[in-house]
C-alpha positions in Angstrom: 39.1 -10.8 -2.7 39.5 -12.4 1.1 42.6 -11.8 2.1 44.1 -13.2 5.3 44.7 -10.7 8.1 47.3 -11.4 10.6 48.1 -9.5 13.6 51.6 -9.6 15.2 51.7 -10.4 18.9 54.6 -10.5 21.1 54.9 -13.8 23.5 58.0 -14.5 25.3 60.1 -13.0 22.7 58.4 -15.3 19.7 56.1 -13.8 17.3 52.7 -15.8 16.3 50.3 -14.6 13.5 46.9 -15.2 14.2 44.2 -15.5 11.5 41.1 -13.7 12.2 39.3 -13.7 8.9 36.2 -16.1 8.9 36.8 -19.7 7.3 34.0 -19.5 5.2 31.1 -17.7 3.9 28.8 -19.2 6.6 27.0 -16.7 8.9 28.3 -18.9 11.9 32.0 -18.7 10.7 31.3 -15.0 10.4 29.7 -14.4 13.8 32.7 -16.5 15.5 35.2 -13.8 13.8 33.5 -11.2 15.3 34.0 -13.1 18.6 37.4 -13.9 18.2 38.4 -10.6 17.0 40.7 -8.2 19.2 41.7 -5.0 17.0 39.6 -2.5 15.1 41.1 -3.8 12.0 40.3 -7.5 13.0 36.5 -6.3 13.8 36.5 -4.1 10.2 37.7 -7.7 8.3 34.7 -9.5 9.9 32.4 -6.7 9.4 33.2 -6.5 6.0 32.7 -10.5 5.4 29.4 -9.8 7.4 28.3 -7.2 4.9 29.1 -9.3 2.0 27.2 -12.2 3.3 24.1 -10.0 3.8 24.4 -8.2 0.5 24.5 -11.5 -1.3 21.3 -12.6 0.5 19.9 -9.3 -0.4 20.4 -9.7 -4.0 19.3 -13.3 -4.1 15.9 -12.1 -2.5 15.8 -9.1 -4.7 16.1 -11.5 -7.9 13.8 -14.1 -6.6 11.3 -11.2 -6.1 11.8 -9.5 -9.3 11.3 -13.2 -11.2 7.9 -13.5 -9.4 6.6 -9.9 -10.6 5.0 -9.0 -14.0 7.3 -7.4 -16.4 5.2 -3.8 -15.8 5.6 -4.2 -12.1 9.5 -4.7 -12.0 10.2 -1.2 -12.6 8.5 -0.2 -9.6 10.6 -2.3 -7.5 14.0 -1.3 -9.2 12.7 2.1 -8.3 12.0 1.0 -4.7 15.5 -0.5 -4.5 17.5 2.2 -5.6 15.7 4.7 -3.3 16.4 2.2 -0.4 20.2 2.1 -1.5 20.0 5.9 -1.4 18.9 5.8 1.9 21.1 2.8 3.5 23.9 5.0 2.1 22.9 8.2 3.9 22.0 6.6 6.7 25.1 4.7 7.2 27.1 7.9 6.5 25.0 9.9 9.3 25.5 6.8 11.9 29.2 6.9 11.3 29.2 10.2 12.4 28.6 9.2 15.8 32.6 8.1 15.7 33.9 10.6 13.3 37.6 10.7 13.0 37.9 7.9 14.9 39.5 4.6 14.1 36.1 2.9 14.8 34.3 5.5 12.3 34.5 2.8 9.2 33.3 -0.1 11.4 30.4 1.7 12.8 29.5 2.3 8.8 30.3 -1.2 7.7 28.1 -2.5 10.7 25.2 -0.3 9.7 25.4 -1.8 6.0 25.1 -5.3 7.3 22.4 -4.5 9.6 20.3 -2.5 7.0 20.8 -5.2 4.4 20.0 -7.8 6.8 16.6 -6.2 7.4 16.0 -5.2 3.8 16.7 -8.9 2.8 13.8 -9.7 5.4 11.8 -7.5 3.9 11.9 -8.8 0.2 11.4 -12.1 1.7 8.0 -11.1 3.2 7.1 -9.8 -0.2 8.4 -13.0 -1.8 5.9 -15.0 0.7 3.2 -12.6 -0.7 3.7 -12.8 -4.3 4.3 -16.6 -4.3 1.0 -17.0 -2.1 -0.3 -14.9 -5.1 0.7 -17.1 -8.2 -1.3 -20.3 -6.1 
């Protein structure tokens, strides 16, 4: 799924291709990608990698929390998650309007998805701690 992104830079008549995608799915590499990115396209690529990282973390936290719940409580979590996803989608669409029509609008959106997914993952982690304590 990950495609290499190259930028064309003219240096003294020569051509240089620079890879700006993260080396791994490690958050340190993803953050370095953000620091190294120069163009909007590069920033978008790094933002997509960051969102994929936090989305995977969020899904893992959701599954861990769901496993801790009684069967009759799982639909409540599922409903809450669907409502949160609807909120996230609408919030990020609205936030991206700050840059409507600009080349940075998609970057604003993907950064919003990353930020909210990270926050939701942290919230689910707090629930996990609570429910793990309840099982002891």
